[in-house]
FINUKE-891617 format. One record per residue: residue in one letter; x, z, y of N, C-alpha, C, O in turn. Coordinates in steps of 0.05 Angstrom, whole numbers, padded with zeros to 5 digits, always signed. Example, Ala and Ser with C-alpha at 12.3 -4.5 7.8 and 13.67 -1.06 7.14 Angstrom:
# residues 2
a+00264+00156-00114+00246+00156-00090+00264+00156-00066+00285+00169-00066;s+00257+00142-00045+00273+00143-00021+00258+00157+00001+00268+00161+00023;
# end
This chain:
# residues 113
x+00671+04270-01834+00648+04256-01831+00632+04274-01801+00631+04298-01796;x+00622+04253-01790+00607+04262-01763+00576+04270-01774+00562+04257-01790;x+00571+04297-01760+00541+04305-01765+00528+04304-01736+00530+04323-01720;x+00515+04283-01731+00500+04278-01704+00479+04300-01702+00465+04306-01721;x+00478+04312-01680+00459+04336-01675+00440+04324-01650+00448+04317-01628;x+00416+04323-01659+00395+04310-01640+00378+04337-01627+00367+04355-01640;x+00379+04335-01604+00359+04355-01596+00349+04350-01566+00360+04333-01552;x+00326+04366-01557+00316+04365-01531+00330+04382-01515+00330+04405-01521;x+00343+04373-01492+00358+04384-01475+00344+04406-01461+00358+04425-01453;x+00320+04405-01456+00302+04426-01438+00299+04449-01454+00295+04471-01444;x+00301+04447-01480+00295+04472-01500+00323+04483-01507+00323+04505-01518;x+00344+04473-01502+00368+04488-01512+00390+04492-01489+00398+04474-01475;x+00398+04518-01488+00418+04522-01468+00445+04521-01478+00446+04523-01502;x+00467+04519-01466+00493+04515-01470+00501+04532-01495+00512+04523-01516;x+00495+04558-01492+00497+04577-01514+00485+04571-01543+00495+04578-01564;x+00459+04557-01540+00445+04553-01565+00463+04528-01578+00469+04529-01602;x+00469+04509-01563+00484+04487-01570+00513+04492-01585+00521+04479-01604;x+00526+04510-01572+00548+04522-01581+00544+04537-01612+00560+04536-01631;x+00521+04550-01613+00514+04563-01636+00505+04542-01660+00511+04544-01684;x+00489+04522-01649+00482+04502-01670+00507+04486-01681+00510+04482-01705;x+00525+04477-01658+00551+04466-01668+00564+04478-01689+00572+04464-01707;x+00569+04502-01688+00584+04521-01704+00566+04525-01734+00578+04527-01755;x+00545+04526-01732+00527+04528-01758+00527+04501-01772+00524+04501-01797;x+00529+04478-01760+00527+04451-01775+00559+04443-01785+00565+04426-01803;x+00574+04457-01772+00605+04449-01777+00611+04450-01804+00627+04434-01812;x+00599+04468-01823+00603+04470-01850+00596+04441-01862+00606+04436-01884;x+00584+04426-01852+00579+04401-01865+00595+04374-01851+00591+04351-01858;x+00609+04381-01834+00627+04358-01825+00634+04364-01792+00628+04386-01783;x+00643+04347-01778+00648+04348-01750+00622+04341-01734+00612+04319-01733;x+00613+04362-01722+00588+04357-01704+00592+04345-01680+00611+04349-01665;x+00574+04329-01677+00572+04312-01645+00549+04324-01631+00526+04318-01639;x+00555+04341-01610+00532+04351-01597+00539+04341-01565+00557+04350-01551;x+00518+04321-01560+00524+04304-01535+00535+04326-01510+00554+04320-01496;x+00521+04347-01508+00529+04363-01481+00552+04381-01482+00561+04392-01462;x+00563+04382-01507+00588+04392-01515+00612+04373-01514+00635+04381-01517;x+00605+04350-01509+00627+04327-01510+00633+04319-01481+00617+04318-01463;x+00659+04313-01479+00668+04306-01451+00673+04275-01451+00690+04264-01464;x+00654+04260-01432+00648+04233-01432+00672+04221-01416+00678+04198-01422;x+00685+04233-01396+00701+04218-01382+00688+04196-01366+00666+04202-01356;x+00699+04170-01363+00693+04148-01351+00670+04134-01364+00655+04119-01351;x+00666+04137-01390+00652+04121-01409+00624+04128-01403+00619+04152-01399;x+00606+04111-01403+00577+04116-01399+00568+04136-01425+00576+04134-01448;x+00552+04154-01415+00541+04174-01436+00522+04159-01460+00523+04167-01483;x+00509+04142-01454+00492+04127-01470+00507+04111-01493+00498+04109-01516;x+00531+04099-01484+00549+04085-01501+00564+04106-01522+00570+04100-01545;x+00567+04126-01511+00581+04147-01531+00560+04160-01548+00568+04164-01571;x+00539+04166-01545+00518+04171-01560+00510+04154-01580+00508+04163-01602;x+00505+04130-01574+00501+04110-01595+00521+04106-01611+00518+04105-01636;x+00545+04104-01599+00570+04101-01621+00572+04122-01640+00580+04117-01663;x+00564+04149-01631+00566+04176-01649+00542+04171-01668+00547+04178-01691;x+00518+04161-01665+00495+04160-01677+00503+04138-01704+00497+04142-01728;x+00517+04115-01692+00518+04094-01714+00544+04103-01730+00544+04093-01752;x+00562+04118-01724+00584+04130-01742+00574+04155-01758+00588+04166-01776;x+00557+04161-01753+00550+04189-01761+00541+04187-01795+00528+04168-01803;x+00550+04206-01810+00545+04205-01836+00518+04225-01846+00510+04227-01869;x+00509+04237-01823+00485+04255-01829+00475+04263-01802+00490+04263-01783;x+00447+04271-01802+00435+04273-01777+00420+04301-01777+00405+04307-01796;x+00423+04318-01757+00407+04342-01753+00393+04340-01729+00402+04334-01707;x+00364+04345-01736+00344+04347-01714+00335+04373-01711+00322+04386-01727;x+00343+04382-01685+00335+04412-01675+00309+04412-01668+00304+04402-01646;x+00288+04422-01683+00259+04420-01684+00253+04444-01664+00251+04468-01671;x+00250+04434-01636+00241+04452-01613+00216+04442-01607+00208+04421-01617;x+00201+04457-01589+00174+04444-01576+00177+04415-01564+00158+04400-01568;x+00198+04406-01551+00198+04386-01538+00214+04365-01551+00221+04345-01537;x+00223+04367-01579+00239+04351-01593+00225+04323-01598+00239+04303-01596;x+00201+04320-01605+00191+04295-01606+00176+04282-01582+00165+04260-01582;x+00178+04301-01561+00164+04291-01536+00183+04272-01518+00174+04261-01498;x+00209+04270-01526+00222+04256-01509+00232+04228-01526+00238+04227-01550;x+00231+04208-01510+00235+04181-01521+00263+04179-01534+00268+04169-01557;x+00281+04190-01518+00309+04193-01531+00313+04203-01560+00325+04190-01578;x+00303+04228-01564+00303+04243-01588+00290+04229-01611+00298+04229-01634;x+00264+04215-01601+00253+04197-01622+00269+04172-01631+00272+04164-01654;x+00279+04161-01609+00295+04139-01616+00319+04145-01633+00328+04128-01648;x+00332+04169-01630+00354+04177-01646+00346+04183-01673+00361+04179-01692;x+00322+04193-01676+00313+04198-01705+00307+04173-01718+00313+04170-01741;x+00293+04154-01702+00286+04127-01713+00311+04114-01726+00311+04104-01748;x+00333+04115-01708+00358+04101-01720+00372+04113-01742+00384+04099-01758;x+00370+04139-01744+00379+04152-01767+00363+04147-01794+00374+04144-01816;x+00337+04146-01790+00321+04136-01812+00325+04104-01818+00323+04094-01840;x+00330+04091-01799+00335+04060-01807+00360+04059-01824+00362+04045-01845;x+00381+04075-01813+00404+04070-01826+00403+04086-01852+00421+04083-01868;x+00385+04100-01857+00385+04117-01887+00407+04140-01892+00416+04146-01914;x+00414+04151-01865+00435+04173-01870+00414+04198-01879+00390+04196-01877;x+00425+04217-01888+00412+04244-01896+00403+04253-01866+00416+04248-01846;x+00379+04268-01867+00369+04273-01842+00359+04305-01849+00342+04309-01866;x+00371+04323-01837+00366+04348-01841+00352+04360-01816+00355+04348-01794;x+00338+04384-01817+00323+04394-01796+00333+04422-01792+00339+04437-01811;x+00333+04429-01767+00345+04456-01762+00322+04468-01743+00315+04458-01722;x+00312+04495-01755+00292+04510-01739+00304+04532-01727+00309+04553-01739;x+00309+04527-01699+00327+04546-01683+00312+04574-01683+00326+04593-01677;x+00287+04580-01688+00278+04605-01690+00285+04620-01713+00286+04645-01712;x+00291+04607-01736+00299+04623-01763+00330+04617-01767+00344+04633-01781;x+00340+04594-01755+00368+04583-01762+00366+04573-01791+00387+04574-01804;x+00349+04564-01800+00343+04547-01826+00349+04524-01821+00342+04512-01800;x+00365+04513-01840+00377+04482-01838+00363+04472-01866+00370+04479-01889;x+00343+04454-01861+00328+04442-01885+00330+04414-01889+00340+04399-01873;x+00321+04406-01912+00322+04377-01921+00293+04364-01913+00290+04340-01912;x+00275+04382-01907+00247+04370-01899+00238+04383-01875+00246+04404-01867;x+00218+04366-01861+00210+04372-01835+00188+04394-01837+00182+04407-01857;x+00176+04396-01812+00161+04421-01811+00133+04418-01826+00118+04436-01823;x+00126+04398-01839+00102+04392-01853+00101+04407-01881+00080+04407-01894;x+00122+04418-01887+00124+04435-01914+00146+04427-01935+00159+04406-01932;x+00149+04441-01952+00170+04436-01971+00199+04440-01964+00218+04429-01975;x+00200+04458-01944+00223+04466-01934+00245+04475-01956+00237+04487-01976;x+00269+04470-01953+00290+04478-01972+00314+04482-01955+00326+04464-01943;x+00321+04507-01956+00344+04515-01939+00373+04506-01951+00383+04520-01969;x+00384+04486-01943+00409+04471-01958+00431+04492-01959+00447+04491-01978;x+00433+04509-01941+00453+04530-01944+00456+04547-01967+00477+04557-01975;x+00431+04550-01978+00434+04561-02002+00444+04551-02028+00451+04563-02049;x+00445+04524-02021+00455+04506-02047+00483+04498-02040+00498+04490-02057;x+00490+04500-02014+00515+04489-02006+00542+04509-02010+00565+04502-02006;x+00534+04532-02018+00554+04554-02020+00560+04568-01991+00580+04581-01987;x+00543+04563-01975+00545+04577-01949+00533+04604-01948+00534+04617-01927;
# end
């Protein structure tokens, strides 16, 4: 299963993306755009195909996440598709089933990780 990782580029260095990719890999094969070799294929086409094929979605909640139209659009597509949406707080490395408004549940505690 593909785990689509949605993030704001300006908030995440390559090392952050590698760590996030490793963290979510216990749930499936992570798709992290900036870690993927696009070759000759337009980047947007690959991102959309990965999002449409994903079995789950991880939103990396950083200050600029909801400020970019691209990440907002990715989130909306995941919600429209009805796939599980998880939230990663990179400051604590918590991967939760609910967003920043409360009710966080660290899913690693129930997944055996």
